[in-house]
N, C-alpha and C positions, 0 to 999 in steps of 0.2 A: 257366875255359877261355880259352886265349890266342886272339887274333884269328886266328892261323894255324891253330889246331886247329878253330876254329869255321868258318873258310873251307873247310877240308878236309872237315868233316862235311857242310856244305851241298852241296859238290860231289858227295859220295857220295850224298846224298839225291836230288839232281837225277838222277844216273845211275840210281839205283834206280827212280825214278818214270818215267823214259824207258823203261827196260827193261820195267817193268810194262805200260806202254802198248803197247809192241811185242808183248808176249805176247798182249795182248787183240786187237790188230789182226791178228796172225797166227793167232788162234784156237788158241793153244797153252794150252789151258785148265788142264792140270795145273800148268804153270809159273806161270800167272796166279794160280791159287788158292793156290799155295805162298807167294805174297807176303803173304798175309793170315794173321794169327794165328788159331787155331781159335776164339777168342772175339771176333774182330773184328766190330764193328758197321758196317753199311753203310746209309747213310741219304740219301735225296733228299726233302727236305721239300716240302710243297705251299705255294703262296703263300696267305697269309691275307688280305692286302690288297695294294695296289699295291707297297709297299716293305717289307712285313713277311711273313716266312715262318713256318710253324709250327716249334716248337722241341722239342716232346715227342712223339716218335713213338708212345708207348704211350697217349697220350690225345688226340692230334690227327691229322688226315689227313696222309698222306705219299704221294708218288708211288711210292716204293719204300722198304721198310724190312726189313732182315734183322738180327735181334738178334745173330746169330753167323754165322760163315763157312758154316755148314750151309745157310743160305738161298741163298748163291751156289752151293754145291755142288749143290743141288737144281736150280737153273736150268741149270747146265752139264749135269747128267744129262738133263734134259728136252730140251736142245738136241741132245746126242749121240744120243739114242734116237729123235729125230723126234717127241717127244710135245709139242712146243711149236709150235703152228700159227703163232704170232706170229713165230717165228724161221725159218720155212720160206718162201723160202730165207733163209739168213743174209745180212745186208748186209755189204758190204765197208766197213771203217771205217779212218779215219786220225785218230789222236789227236795233238793239238798242245798242248803245255804251255808256259806262260811265267810270268814274274814269280814265280819260286819264292822264297819267303821262309820262314825257319825260326828257331825259338828253342828252345834246350834248356830243359827244365823241371827243377825241383828233383829229380824222381824219375829223371832220366837219359833220359826219353823226349823226343821233339821234337814241338812243334806246328808244322805246316807249312801254308802257304797257297799256292795256285797258281791261275792263270787257265787255262782250258782251252777248246778248241774240238774237237769231233769231227765230221769230215765223214763222211758215209756215203752209199752208193749201193745202191739196192734198187729193183726193178721199173722200171728205166729212168729213175729220178730221183735227182738228187744233192741232198742237204740237209745241214744242220748243226745240231747242238745246241751251246750254249756256256754258260759260266758260271764260277763260282768253286768251289773245293773246299778243305776244311780236313781235314788228316790229323793223327792222332796216330800217330807211328812210334816203335818201340822198336828199339834196336840188337840185331842178331842176328848174331853172329860178325863177318864182314867186310861185312855187308849190313844190311838193315832188315826189319821186319815191320810191316804195317799193323794197328794196334789199333782204329782208327776212321777211317772216311771219310764225310764229309758233303759231298755235291755240291749246290750251289745252281744249279738250272737257270734261266737268264735268258731263255730263249725265251718269247715271249708266247703262242704257240700250239704245240701238239704235234699235228702233222698225221699223224704215223705212230707206230708202236709205239715206246715208250721202254723200254729195258731197261738192265741193268747195263753192258753193253758199249758203250753210247752216252756214258758219262760218265767 
C-alpha cells in the first residue's frame, strides 16, 4: 500500500470512529450497533495490578465483556424498554478521540489505537471516563465494521455506573 493509500485509509478510519462516537452521543442506537460486525467482541478489562490489566475475558475478571454484538444489542434493548435502572435517566455524553494510529494487517483488516475521553452529565454532576482503545476494523464497502474493541479505562475510581456508552 502506498503512503497516499495508507493516509486515505487512516482518514477514513478516523471519520468512521468520529461518526460512531456521534451515534453513541446522540443515542442513535441502531446506527451505532450497525458499526459493529455481528461477531464483534467488546471488552473492557479490569486492572489486575497498578499497570497490568487482565487479558483473557473468558478466564479473568472484566468490567464489561460481550463475546458478540448480541451483548450490545441486549444492553440497547434494556435501555429502550426502561429495563435498565442503571441507565435511567440516560446520561448525556460527549466522546472525544485523539491520536488515532492504525496499521493494515496481512488479512486486510486494520489494527487501530486511539486515546479517548468521554464526558458525561447525570444527576446534576459532570464527570469523565478516559483511556485508550484498540480496535480491529475490517473494510466494509466504503466504510468499516468493528470486529473487536478493547477499551482500557484509566480512571482510578468508578464513582458512577460504567456502561458501553461511556467508552
